[in-house]
C-alpha positions as CSV (number, residue, x, y, z in Angstrom):
1,M,9.3,-43.4,-0.6
2,R,5.7,-42.9,0.5
3,S,7.3,-41.8,4.2
4,A,10.1,-39.2,3.1
5,T,6.8,-37.8,1.2
6,Y,5.5,-37.7,4.9
7,R,8.4,-36.2,6.0
8,R,8.8,-34.1,4.0
9,R,5.1,-32.7,4.6
10,W,5.8,-32.1,7.9
11,I,9.2,-30.1,8.2
12,P,7.3,-26.7,6.8
13,I,4.8,-27.7,9.9
14,A,7.9,-27.5,11.9
15,V,9.1,-24.8,11.1
16,F,6.0,-23.0,11.0
17,L,5.6,-24.0,15.4
18,L,8.7,-23.7,15.8
19,G,9.1,-20.1,14.2
20,Q,6.2,-18.1,16.1
21,G,8.4,-15.8,18.2
22,Y,9.2,-12.5,16.4
23,G,13.1,-12.1,16.9
24,P,16.4,-13.6,15.4
25,S,16.6,-17.3,14.7
26,P,18.6,-18.8,17.2
27,L,20.3,-20.7,14.5
28,T,21.2,-18.3,11.6
29,G,21.2,-14.9,13.2
30,E,17.6,-14.2,10.5
31,E,14.7,-11.4,11.6
32,V,12.0,-13.9,11.5
33,L,9.2,-12.8,10.5
34,S,5.5,-13.1,10.6
35,L,2.2,-11.8,7.8
36,E,1.4,-9.1,10.6
37,Q,4.3,-8.4,11.7
38,C,5.7,-7.7,8.6
39,I,2.4,-5.3,7.5
40,A,3.3,-3.7,11.5
41,L,6.8,-3.3,10.2
42,A,6.0,-1.6,7.0
43,L,3.1,0.5,8.6
44,E,5.7,1.8,10.8
45,R,9.1,2.3,8.6
46,H,8.1,2.5,5.6
47,P,8.5,6.1,3.5
48,L,5.6,6.6,1.9
49,I,3.9,6.1,4.5
50,A,5.7,8.6,6.5
51,A,5.4,11.4,3.2
52,A,1.7,11.1,3.7
53,Q,1.6,11.7,7.7
54,E,3.8,14.9,7.3
55,R,1.5,15.6,4.8
56,R,-1.1,15.5,7.0
57,Q,0.6,18.0,9.8
58,A,1.5,20.1,6.5
59,A,-2.4,20.8,6.5
60,L,-2.7,20.6,10.5
61,A,-0.4,23.5,10.5
62,R,-2.7,24.9,7.6
63,V,-6.0,25.2,9.7
64,R,-3.2,27.0,13.0
65,Q,-2.7,29.8,9.6
66,A,-6.4,29.5,9.2
67,K,-7.9,30.6,12.7
68,A,-4.9,33.2,13.1
69,L,-6.0,37.0,13.4
70,P,-4.9,39.5,10.8
71,I,-1.4,41.1,11.9
72,P,-2.1,44.9,13.3
73,S,0.3,47.0,11.7
74,L,2.4,50.1,13.9
75,Y,2.9,53.2,12.1
76,F,4.9,56.1,12.5
77,N,4.6,59.4,10.3
78,S,6.7,62.5,11.2
79,D,5.7,65.8,8.8
80,L,6.8,69.5,8.6
81,Q,10.8,68.2,9.3
82,P,13.0,71.7,9.4
83,R,15.5,69.4,7.0
84,L,15.4,65.9,5.8
85,G,15.5,63.5,8.3
86,D,15.5,65.8,11.3
87,F,12.8,63.7,13.6
88,V,13.5,65.5,16.6
89,N,12.3,69.2,14.9
90,S,9.3,68.1,13.2
91,Q,6.3,70.4,13.6
92,E,4.0,67.6,13.3
93,A,3.9,63.6,14.0
94,Y,2.0,60.4,14.3
95,L,2.5,57.2,16.4
96,G,-0.3,54.2,15.8
97,V,-1.9,51.0,15.1
98,D,-4.1,49.8,12.2
99,Q,-5.5,46.3,12.9
100,T,-8.1,44.6,10.0
101,L,-11.4,43.2,12.1
102,E,-12.8,40.6,9.6
103,L,-16.1,39.1,10.1
104,P,-16.3,36.2,11.9
105,Q,-18.1,34.5,9.7
106,K,-15.2,34.6,7.1
107,R,-13.4,33.2,10.1
108,A,-14.9,30.5,10.6
109,V,-15.1,29.2,6.4
110,R,-11.4,29.9,6.4
111,R,-11.0,27.3,9.3
112,K,-13.2,24.7,7.8
113,I,-11.7,25.2,5.0
114,A,-8.8,23.9,6.2
115,E,-9.9,21.6,8.3
116,Q,-11.7,19.7,5.5
117,E,-7.8,19.8,3.4
118,T,-6.5,18.1,6.9
119,Q,-9.1,15.2,6.2
120,E,-8.4,14.5,2.6
121,A,-4.7,14.0,3.5
122,E,-5.9,12.0,6.2
123,T,-7.8,9.6,3.6
124,D,-4.5,10.3,1.3
125,T,-2.7,8.5,4.1
126,E,-5.5,5.2,4.2
127,L,-4.5,5.0,0.4
128,V,-1.1,4.5,1.1
129,K,-1.5,2.2,3.7
130,L,-3.7,0.3,1.1
131,E,-1.2,0.3,-1.0
132,V,1.4,-1.0,1.0
133,I,-0.2,-3.4,3.1
134,F,-1.1,-5.1,-0.7
135,Q,2.3,-5.2,-1.5
136,V,3.5,-6.3,1.8
137,R,1.0,-9.1,1.3
138,R,2.0,-10.3,-2.1
139,A,5.6,-10.1,-1.0
140,F,5.0,-12.3,1.5
141,Y,3.2,-14.8,-0.3
142,E,5.8,-14.2,-3.2
143,L,8.6,-15.5,-0.5
144,L,6.3,-18.3,1.2
145,L,5.6,-19.6,-3.2
146,A,9.2,-19.4,-4.3
147,E,10.5,-21.3,-1.1
148,E,7.7,-23.5,-1.8
149,K,8.8,-24.3,-5.6
150,L,12.4,-24.3,-4.0
151,A,11.3,-27.0,-1.7
152,Y,9.6,-29.0,-5.0
153,A,13.1,-28.8,-7.2
154,R,14.8,-30.3,-4.2
155,Q,11.8,-33.3,-4.0
156,D,12.2,-33.5,-7.7
157,L,16.4,-33.4,-7.4
158,E,15.4,-36.5,-4.8
159,L,13.8,-38.1,-8.0
160,A,15.6,-37.5,-10.1
161,E,19.2,-39.1,-7.9
162,D,16.8,-41.8,-7.2
163,Y,16.4,-42.1,-11.2
164,L,19.6,-42.3,-12.0
165,R,20.6,-44.7,-8.8
166,M,17.9,-47.4,-10.4
167,A,19.8,-46.8,-13.8
168,E,23.4,-47.4,-12.9
169,L,22.2,-50.4,-11.0
170,R,20.3,-51.7,-13.8
171,L,23.4,-51.4,-16.0
172,A,25.2,-52.8,-13.9
173,A,23.1,-55.9,-14.2
174,G,22.8,-56.0,-17.8
175,D,19.2,-54.5,-17.6
176,V,19.4,-51.5,-19.8
177,A,21.9,-50.2,-22.2
178,R,24.4,-46.9,-21.5
179,V,22.1,-44.9,-23.2
180,E,19.4,-45.5,-20.2
181,V,22.2,-44.1,-17.6
182,L,23.3,-41.5,-20.1
183,R,19.5,-40.4,-20.0
184,A,19.0,-40.0,-16.1
185,K,22.6,-38.0,-15.9
186,V,20.9,-35.4,-17.8
187,E,17.6,-35.4,-15.9
188,A,20.0,-35.3,-12.5
189,L,21.7,-32.2,-14.5
190,S,18.8,-30.7,-15.7
191,A,17.0,-31.0,-11.9
192,S,20.0,-29.4,-10.0
193,N,20.0,-26.5,-12.5
194,A,15.8,-26.3,-11.8
195,A,17.1,-26.6,-8.1
196,R,19.8,-23.8,-8.1
197,V,17.5,-21.6,-10.1
198,A,14.7,-21.6,-7.5
199,A,17.0,-21.1,-5.2
200,G,17.8,-17.8,-6.6
201,E,13.7,-16.8,-6.7
202,V,13.8,-17.0,-3.2
203,N,16.6,-14.7,-2.4
204,L,15.2,-12.5,-5.1
205,A,11.7,-12.4,-3.2
206,K,13.7,-11.5,0.1
207,A,15.2,-8.4,-1.5
208,R,11.4,-7.5,-2.5
209,L,9.8,-8.3,0.3
210,N,13.3,-6.2,3.0
211,L,12.2,-3.2,-0.3
212,H,8.7,-3.1,1.2
213,L,9.6,-3.2,4.8
214,A,12.4,-0.9,4.7
215,R,15.1,-2.7,4.9
216,G,18.4,-3.2,3.5
217,K,17.4,-5.5,0.2
218,E,20.5,-7.9,1.6
219,A,18.6,-8.2,5.1
220,P,18.8,-11.7,6.4
221,L,15.5,-12.6,6.7
222,R,13.2,-15.9,7.0
223,I,9.0,-15.9,7.3
224,V,7.0,-18.1,9.3
225,G,3.8,-18.6,7.8
226,Q,1.8,-21.1,5.1
227,L,0.6,-20.4,1.1
228,M,-2.1,-22.3,2.1
229,V,-4.5,-19.7,3.6
230,P,-8.2,-20.6,4.9
231,F,-10.9,-20.6,2.4
232,A,-13.1,-17.3,2.7
233,E,-16.8,-16.8,2.2
234,L,-17.3,-14.2,0.1
235,R,-20.1,-12.7,-1.0
236,L,-20.1,-10.1,-3.7
237,A,-23.0,-7.9,-2.9
238,V,-22.0,-7.8,0.7
239,L,-18.3,-7.0,-0.2
240,Q,-19.3,-4.0,-2.7
241,A,-21.6,-2.6,-0.4
242,E,-18.6,-2.5,2.2
243,A,-16.2,-1.2,-0.1
244,L,-18.6,1.2,-1.4
245,Q,-18.9,2.7,2.6
246,R,-14.9,1.8,3.3
247,R,-12.7,3.4,0.2
248,P,-10.8,6.3,1.4
249,E,-11.5,7.6,-2.6
250,L,-14.8,8.1,-2.1
251,R,-14.5,9.5,1.0
252,R,-11.9,11.7,-0.2
253,L,-13.9,13.1,-3.0
254,R,-17.1,13.6,-0.8
255,I,-14.3,15.7,1.4
256,T,-13.6,17.4,-1.5
257,L,-17.1,18.3,-2.3
258,E,-17.9,19.5,1.2
259,K,-14.8,21.5,0.9
260,E,-15.9,23.3,-2.4
261,N,-19.1,24.0,-0.7
262,L,-17.0,26.3,1.7
263,V,-15.6,28.1,-0.8
264,Q,-18.2,29.0,-2.6
265,A,-19.5,30.2,0.6
266,R,-15.9,31.9,1.2
267,S,-16.7,33.7,-2.1
268,R,-20.1,34.8,-0.7
269,W,-19.0,36.3,2.6
270,S,-16.0,38.2,0.6
271,R,-19.1,40.5,-0.7
272,F,-19.1,41.8,2.6
273,P,-16.5,44.8,3.5
274,D,-13.6,44.3,6.4
275,L,-13.4,47.3,8.8
276,D,-9.4,48.8,8.9
277,F,-9.7,50.3,12.5
278,S,-6.7,52.9,13.3
279,L,-6.1,54.5,16.5
280,S,-2.9,56.6,16.8
281,R,-1.2,59.8,18.8
282,H,-0.5,63.1,17.3
283,W,1.9,65.7,18.2
284,L,1.4,68.9,16.6
285,E,3.7,71.8,17.5
286,G,2.2,74.4,19.6
287,F,-0.9,72.3,20.4
288,P,-2.0,70.1,22.9
289,T,-1.3,66.0,22.1
290,T,-4.6,64.7,20.9
291,W,-6.1,61.3,19.6
292,S,-7.1,60.1,16.4
293,I,-9.3,57.5,15.4
294,S,-10.0,56.1,12.0
295,I,-12.4,53.8,10.5
296,T,-12.3,52.6,6.7
297,A,-14.5,50.1,5.0
298,P,-13.9,48.7,1.9
299,L,-17.1,48.1,-1.0
300,P,-16.6,44.7,-2.3
301,F,-20.2,44.6,-3.1
302,L,-19.8,47.3,-5.9
303,F,-17.3,45.1,-7.5
304,H,-18.9,41.9,-8.1
305,Q,-16.6,40.5,-10.9
306,R,-13.8,38.2,-8.7
307,P,-16.6,36.6,-6.6
308,K,-18.8,35.9,-9.3
309,A,-15.7,33.8,-10.8
310,E,-14.9,32.0,-8.1
311,I,-18.1,31.0,-7.5
312,A,-18.0,29.5,-10.7
313,E,-15.1,27.6,-10.9
314,S,-16.2,26.1,-7.4
315,E,-19.1,25.4,-9.5
316,A,-17.4,23.5,-12.1
317,V,-15.2,22.2,-9.9
318,V,-18.5,20.5,-8.1
319,R,-19.6,18.8,-11.3
320,A,-16.1,17.6,-12.2
321,L,-15.9,16.2,-8.7
322,Q,-20.0,14.3,-9.5
323,R,-18.9,13.1,-12.4
324,E,-15.1,11.4,-10.8
325,A,-17.6,9.9,-8.2
326,E,-19.3,8.2,-10.9
327,Q,-16.4,7.0,-12.2
328,A,-14.5,5.7,-8.9
329,R,-17.7,3.7,-7.6
330,N,-17.9,2.3,-10.6
331,S,-14.2,1.7,-11.3
332,I,-14.7,0.1,-7.6
333,L,-17.1,-2.0,-8.1
334,A,-15.4,-3.9,-10.6
335,E,-12.0,-4.0,-8.7
336,V,-14.0,-5.7,-6.1
337,E,-15.9,-8.2,-8.3
338,E,-11.9,-8.8,-10.3
339,A,-10.5,-9.8,-6.8
340,Y,-13.7,-11.9,-5.7
341,V,-13.4,-13.9,-9.3
342,R,-9.9,-14.2,-8.9
343,A,-10.6,-15.7,-5.7
344,Q,-13.5,-18.2,-6.2
345,S,-11.7,-19.8,-9.1
346,A,-8.4,-20.1,-7.3
347,R,-10.3,-21.7,-4.7
348,D,-11.7,-24.3,-7.4
349,Q,-8.4,-24.7,-8.8
350,I,-7.1,-25.8,-5.5
351,L,-10.3,-28.3,-4.7
352,R,-9.8,-29.9,-7.9
353,F,-5.8,-30.4,-7.7
354,Q,-6.3,-31.4,-3.5
355,Q,-9.1,-34.0,-4.9
356,D,-7.6,-35.1,-7.7
357,L,-5.0,-34.2,-10.2
358,L,-2.2,-34.2,-7.0
359,P,-2.7,-37.7,-5.1
360,Q,-3.2,-39.3,-9.0
361,A,0.2,-38.0,-10.2
362,Q,1.7,-39.0,-6.7
363,E,0.4,-42.6,-7.4
364,V,1.4,-42.8,-11.2
365,L,5.0,-42.0,-10.0
366,E,5.3,-44.6,-7.2
367,M,3.6,-46.9,-9.6
368,L,5.6,-46.4,-12.5
369,R,8.9,-46.2,-10.5
370,F,8.4,-49.4,-8.8
371,S,8.0,-51.0,-12.3
372,Y,11.1,-49.2,-13.5
373,Q,12.5,-50.9,-10.9
374,E,10.9,-54.5,-11.9
375,G,12.1,-54.0,-15.1
376,E,8.6,-54.1,-16.8
377,I,8.8,-50.4,-18.0
378,S,11.7,-48.1,-19.6
379,G,13.4,-44.5,-18.0
380,L,10.7,-42.4,-20.4
381,E,7.9,-43.7,-19.1
382,L,9.1,-42.8,-15.2
383,I,10.7,-39.2,-16.8
384,E,7.3,-38.5,-17.7
385,A,5.1,-39.4,-14.8
386,R,8.3,-37.6,-12.7
387,R,7.8,-33.8,-14.7
388,T,3.9,-34.6,-14.6
389,L,4.0,-35.0,-10.6
390,N,6.2,-32.1,-10.8
391,A,4.6,-29.9,-13.2
392,S,1.5,-30.7,-10.6
393,R,2.6,-29.5,-7.6
394,R,3.9,-26.4,-9.2
395,A,0.9,-25.2,-10.4
396,Y,-0.5,-26.1,-6.9
397,A,1.6,-23.3,-5.6
398,D,0.3,-21.1,-8.2
399,A,-3.0,-21.9,-7.5
400,L,-2.3,-21.6,-3.5
401,F,-0.4,-18.0,-4.5
402,E,-3.3,-17.0,-6.6
403,Y,-5.7,-17.5,-3.9
404,A,-3.9,-15.7,-0.8
405,T,-3.2,-13.2,-3.3
406,A,-6.7,-12.5,-4.5
407,L,-8.2,-12.6,-0.9
408,A,-5.4,-9.9,-0.4
409,A,-7.2,-8.1,-3.4
410,V,-10.0,-8.3,-2.3
411,E,-8.8,-6.9,1.4
412,K,-7.5,-3.7,-0.8
413,A,-10.5,-3.4,-2.6
414,V,-12.9,-3.4,0.1
415,G,-10.5,-1.0,1.7
416,R,-10.2,-2.9,5.3
417,M,-6.7,-2.5,7.2
418,P,-5.4,-4.5,10.1
């Protein structure tokens, strides 16, 4: 029994060592992916990331628009026509060009605002990437957990079938009643059904991971990795300080605050007039051809209502952003702390399972199995021991999953990206 257990423990390790390469499995044709390869694939294919990158391209196009000069106008004026539409015999005509000459500072501020919007789009892309990476990691560990529980279910099925064989042997020897065999058959049937359910969970987990990888949900997939991830040295104060430096939300708020200051500057510069410059050639019958130049200057400084309203609006937006930044900072600190506490709690559970619960449950089952085989105990005690071991294994796998996903949550809360 012990040697079989050891062989089962070595199977995942052998699979991991043989499956380190990327590509289709030579045996099944399934695509074999590690966690790092899954993340890289998602970053390359995920539609939300592609959409965020397109929005960044749109923001870059707005920068080019902001740098563009005002479009000149070409005009033609035909006066004193003897008949409507008689352009040839008109006695006076103008042909000219209009051009608006704006202050260089207005164009510079407009360009800087567009550049700030580009940086906002970049932080939005980082936010989407952080979320996608976390979802991929969670889906990856969910698949590992489902596969681990499937292995446990199959081991439990082996134990149930072993119990059934022993019960049948003891019935043949006249040591137990037929009800003992019936009880063993019920246990074997229950274990078989649990194994089928666990296999279905594996298929569902593969479909979820395929979804995050922008692949068809039925696409063949096999992953290599371990549910047991190395313990990390986590210090809450260090993580929170790093989060305040890295998180894209805070950086976006700072960029937006800078943009609003530029919006106020644009409103102030709007009080200064642009110059409209016109150059035209003048034909008048009976007189030599002449040139005309005109310069027009609006008087925005006499009408302060609109610039004042724009500045008031921007100041209100700045105050709102400051409140949002304060709330975002507090939320991020709380998010980091929550992920940290989850990781530490899961780590303690794992250590307890490894050092105490799992060895004891395994030892008790092996001892009771021998006792049952010798006729010293009833099948009920053996069944209870087997269920205890199975529940311990499943709880241990849940603790491993909780720790792995808590570390992924820490990475996301801090703002780290591969």
